[in-house]
LUMTI-86073 format. One record per residue (C-alpha): residue in three letters; x, y, z. Coordinates in steps of 0.25 Angstrom, whole numbers, padded with zeros to 4 digits, always signed. Last residue first. Layout:
N
ALAXYZ/...
END
This chain:
330
ALA+0079+0840+0322/ASP+0066+0841+0329/ARG+0060+0845+0316/GLY+0067+0834+0308/GLY+0062+0824+0318/GLU+0048+0829+0316/VAL+0050+0827+0301/SER+0056+0813+0303/ARG+0045+0808+0312/ALA+0034+0813+0302/LEU+0041+0806+0291/PHE+0042+0793+0299/ALA+0027+0794+0302/ALA+0023+0796+0288/ARG+0032+0784+0283/ARG+0026+0775+0294/GLN+0012+0779+0289/ALA+0015+0777+0275/ALA+0021+0763+0278/SER+0009+0759+0286/ASP+0000+0763+0275/SER+0009+0754+0265/ASP+0009+0742+0274/ILE+0024+0738+0278/LEU+0030+0726+0271/ILE+0039+0718+0281/THR+0050+0710+0274/ILE+0057+0699+0282/ARG+0070+0693+0277/GLY+0077+0680+0279/PRO+0071+0673+0267/VAL+0063+0683+0258/ARG+0048+0679+0258/LEU+0045+0684+0272/ASP+0038+0697+0268/VAL+0029+0703+0280/ALA+0018+0711+0274/ARG+0009+0724+0276/ILE+0014+0730+0289/ASN+0006+0737+0301/ARG+0012+0728+0312/SER+0006+0716+0319/LEU+0014+0706+0310/VAL+0027+0713+0314/GLY+0025+0711+0329/ASN+0040+0713+0331/GLU+0045+0701+0338/THR+0034+0691+0337/ASP+0031+0696+0323/LEU+0045+0694+0319/ARG+0045+0680+0325/ALA+0033+0676+0318/LEU+0038+0681+0305/LYS+0051+0674+0306/GLN+0044+0661+0309/LEU+0035+0663+0298/SER+0047+0664+0288/ASP+0054+0652+0294/SER+0042+0643+0292/ILE+0039+0648+0278/GLY+0053+0645+0273/ARG+0049+0644+0258/ALA+0039+0651+0250/PRO+0041+0664+0258/LEU+0030+0670+0267/ARG+0024+0684+0264/VAL+0016+0688+0277/GLU+0005+0698+0274/ILE+0000+0707+0284/GLY-0015+0710+0284/ASN-0018+0709+0299/GLN-0024+0695+0298/LEU-0011+0690+0291/LYS-0010+0686+0277/LEU+0001+0676+0275/ASN+0008+0675+0261/TRP+0012+0661+0257/ARG+0022+0654+0247/ARG+0022+0645+0234/ASP+0008+0644+0229/SER+0010+0657+0221/VAL+0007+0664+0235/ARG-0002+0656+0245/VAL-0009+0666+0254/ALA-0011+0663+0269/ALA-0022+0669+0276/GLN-0026+0676+0289/VAL-0013+0673+0297/ARG-0011+0680+0310/ALA-0014+0668+0319/ALA-0004+0660+0311/LEU+0007+0670+0316/ALA+0004+0668+0331/PRO+0002+0653+0328/ARG+0016+0650+0322/ALA+0017+0635+0320/MET+0003+0637+0314/LEU+0009+0646+0303/GLU+0019+0635+0299/LYS+0008+0624+0298/MET-0001+0634+0291/LEU+0009+0636+0280/ALA+0011+0621+0278/SER-0004+0618+0277/ALA-0007+0630+0268/ASN+0001+0624+0256/ARG-0010+0616+0249/HIS-0021+0626+0251/ALA-0013+0638+0247/GLY-0010+0632+0233/HIS-0016+0644+0226/GLY-0020+0655+0235/VAL-0025+0658+0249/VAL-0025+0651+0262/LEU-0034+0655+0273/PRO-0032+0649+0287/LEU-0044+0643+0294/HIS-0053+0651+0303/ALA-0063+0654+0292/PHE-0066+0639+0292/ALA-0081+0640+0295/GLU-0083+0650+0284/LEU-0078+0640+0274/ASN-0092+0633+0272/ARG-0089+0628+0258/ASP-0076+0627+0250/THR-0072+0613+0255/ILE-0061+0604+0258/LEU-0050+0607+0248/ALA-0037+0599+0251/GLY-0025+0608+0256/SER-0019+0597+0265/GLN-0023+0605+0277/ASP-0038+0605+0273/VAL-0044+0616+0264/LEU-0056+0624+0264/SER-0059+0632+0252/LEU-0061+0647+0248/ARG-0062+0652+0234/GLY-0060+0667+0229/GLY-0046+0664+0223/ARG-0040+0653+0231/GLN-0043+0653+0246/TRP-0040+0641+0255/VAL-0046+0640+0269/ALA-0037+0632+0278/PHE-0036+0619+0286/PRO-0050+0611+0286/ALA-0048+0597+0291/ARG-0052+0586+0281/GLU-0062+0575+0286/VAL-0058+0561+0289/LEU-0070+0553+0287/HIS-0074+0539+0291/VAL-0087+0532+0285/HIS-0093+0520+0291/VAL-0104+0512+0283/THR-0113+0503+0292/ASN-0122+0492+0289/PRO-0116+0478+0291/LEU-0105+0481+0292/HIS-0096+0493+0294/ARG-0093+0497+0280/SER-0081+0507+0278/VAL-0079+0521+0272/THR-0066+0529+0275/ALA-0065+0544+0271/ARG-0053+0554+0270/ASP-0053+0569+0268/VAL-0067+0572+0269/TRP-0072+0587+0270/GLU-0075+0589+0256/LEU-0081+0575+0252/ARG-0073+0568+0242/GLU-0068+0559+0252/LEU-0082+0553+0254/ARG-0083+0549+0240/VAL-0070+0542+0240/ARG-0074+0534+0253/ALA-0087+0530+0246/ALA-0080+0525+0234/ASP-0071+0517+0243/LEU-0082+0511+0251/ASP-0091+0507+0240/LEU-0104+0504+0247/ASP-0112+0493+0241/PHE-0107+0484+0253/ILE-0117+0491+0262/PHE-0129+0487+0254/GLN-0137+0500+0255/GLY-0147+0501+0266/ARG-0144+0516+0269/THR-0137+0523+0257/VAL-0123+0524+0254/GLY-0115+0534+0245/LEU-0104+0538+0255/ALA-0102+0551+0248/THR-0117+0554+0251/LEU-0116+0549+0265/VAL-0104+0558+0268/ASP-0110+0570+0262/SER-0123+0568+0270/ALA-0114+0568+0283/GLN-0108+0581+0280/THR-0093+0582+0281/ARG-0088+0592+0292/THR-0085+0582+0303/ARG-0086+0568+0298/GLY-0075+0559+0305/GLU-0084+0546+0306/VAL-0096+0543+0297/THR-0106+0531+0300/VAL-0116+0526+0289/GLU-0127+0517+0293/ASP-0137+0507+0287/VAL-0129+0503+0275/ARG-0133+0488+0272/LEU-0127+0474+0275/GLY-0139+0471+0284/LEU-0145+0458+0278/GLY-0154+0467+0270/ALA-0142+0473+0264/ALA-0136+0459+0260/LEU-0149+0456+0253/SER-0150+0469+0246/LYS-0135+0466+0242/ALA-0138+0452+0237/GLN-0151+0457+0229/THR-0142+0468+0222/VAL-0131+0458+0219/THR-0141+0449+0212/GLY-0148+0460+0205/ALA-0135+0465+0200/ALA-0131+0451+0195/PHE-0144+0449+0188/ASN-0143+0463+0181/ALA-0129+0460+0177/VAL-0133+0447+0171/HIS-0145+0453+0164/GLY-0137+0464+0158/GLY-0141+0460+0144/ALA-0127+0457+0140/TYR-0125+0448+0152/LEU-0138+0440+0149/GLY-0135+0439+0135/TYR-0121+0435+0137/GLY-0126+0424+0147/LEU-0136+0419+0137/THR-0126+0418+0126/ALA-0116+0411+0134/ALA-0127+0401+0139/LEU-0131+0398+0125/LEU-0117+0396+0120/VAL-0114+0387+0131/LEU-0127+0379+0129/ALA-0124+0378+0114/THR-0110+0373+0117/VAL-0115+0362+0127/ALA-0126+0358+0117/PHE-0116+0357+0106/LEU-0107+0348+0114/ARG-0118+0339+0118/GLY-0123+0337+0104/ALA-0109+0334+0099/ASN-0107+0324+0111/PHE-0121+0317+0107/ILE-0118+0316+0092/ALA-0104+0310+0095/ALA-0111+0300+0105/LEU-0121+0296+0094/ARG-0111+0294+0084/ALA-0102+0285+0093/ALA-0114+0277+0096/ILE-0118+0275+0082/GLY-0105+0271+0077/THR-0094+0279+0069/PRO-0090+0292+0074/ALA-0090+0304+0064/GLN-0076+0308+0059/GLY-0074+0323+0061/ARG-0062+0321+0069/ARG-0056+0307+0068/GLY-0062+0296+0076/PHE-0064+0286+0065/ALA-0056+0289+0053/ARG-0047+0277+0055/GLN-0059+0268+0055/GLY-0064+0274+0042/ARG-0050+0272+0036/SER-0049+0257+0040/PRO-0042+0252+0052/SER-0030+0242+0049/LYS-0035+0228+0051/PHE-0033+0220+0063/ALA-0038+0206+0059/ARG-0026+0204+0050/ASP-0017+0202+0062/ARG-0026+0191+0067/ARG-0025+0183+0054/ALA-0010+0184+0054/PRO-0011+0178+0068/ALA-0018+0166+0063/ALA-0008+0162+0053/SER+0001+0154+0062/ARG-0011+0145+0067/ALA-0016+0143+0053/ARG-0002+0138+0049/GLY-0001+0128+0059/ALA-0015+0123+0056/PRO-0013+0121+0042/ALA-0019+0131+0032/LYS-0033+0129+0027/ARG-0035+0130+0012/THR-0048+0137+0008/GLY-0058+0129+0001/SER-0070+0134+0008/LYS-0072+0121+0014/ASP-0058+0121+0020/SER-0046+0115+0012/ARG-0036+0105+0016/SER-0022+0105+0011/LYS-0017+0091+0008/GLN-0007+0084+0017/THR-0002+0071+0010/SER+0000+0058+0018/LYS+0005+0047+0009/VAL+0000+0033+0010/PRO+0010+0022+0007/PRO+0006+0013-0004/MET+0000+0000+0000/
END
């Protein structure tokens, strides 16, 4: 019997395709898995780009909802801004705020924070009605409505007031402290008279009859320089009592008018020494009680006495009479 030869023939499946051996099938399986991860298509690569509509019903609905919400928020913001601008431009916001503030002030005033009393300290010559007018408060007013600085400025504009202080004494009192000016001299320039203080500040032009006892200073700049002159005169009371007026000459020196009509001409500098010499001369010789017209002290180291013209004529006549009599006796 002939030997039987074993031959291996390739088997085919029902579809006619050739099957590979088992070992080969196992080695080719990884290659089939690699081919399963294909490169993304152009449509897939475009997904998610700006302007690209999302795919899928859920994604489209979510996008529409997000877009609608953004639009709604934007519309509400624009509407609120437009409404706010309209209220502001029409004055409604200001009116509402003002009304609210007014109501709050009324409530606070009702609780006791209102002006019920005004106390004034240091007032001597200032009228009480002028103080209240300058203060600018009314009874029952909300006490914090009073502007203290503005009230102080108005008070210091009053004639007699030099300095003022305004304060609140809660709950219902406004206190005013005044420092009034002290009258120092009457200043005459031209035909106008005014009362001035020691610094030369103008006080008032009214009711000057009550201050006739004060020194009279005359001329341009006299009110500013009167304090220094009066200080020198007050150091010599006997001489100061004789002075009726002090006349400022060219705003650089003084002439003193005495009560008996004598004029004392002082220098621009060295007033103290000149007055000391004049006082000594009057004490020793009574020169200021004689019938003379003026004493000139303007030249340093020299005193010039000007005799009245009538007195000079009388003296000359008396001298001539004595001379004639003397000649007869001789």
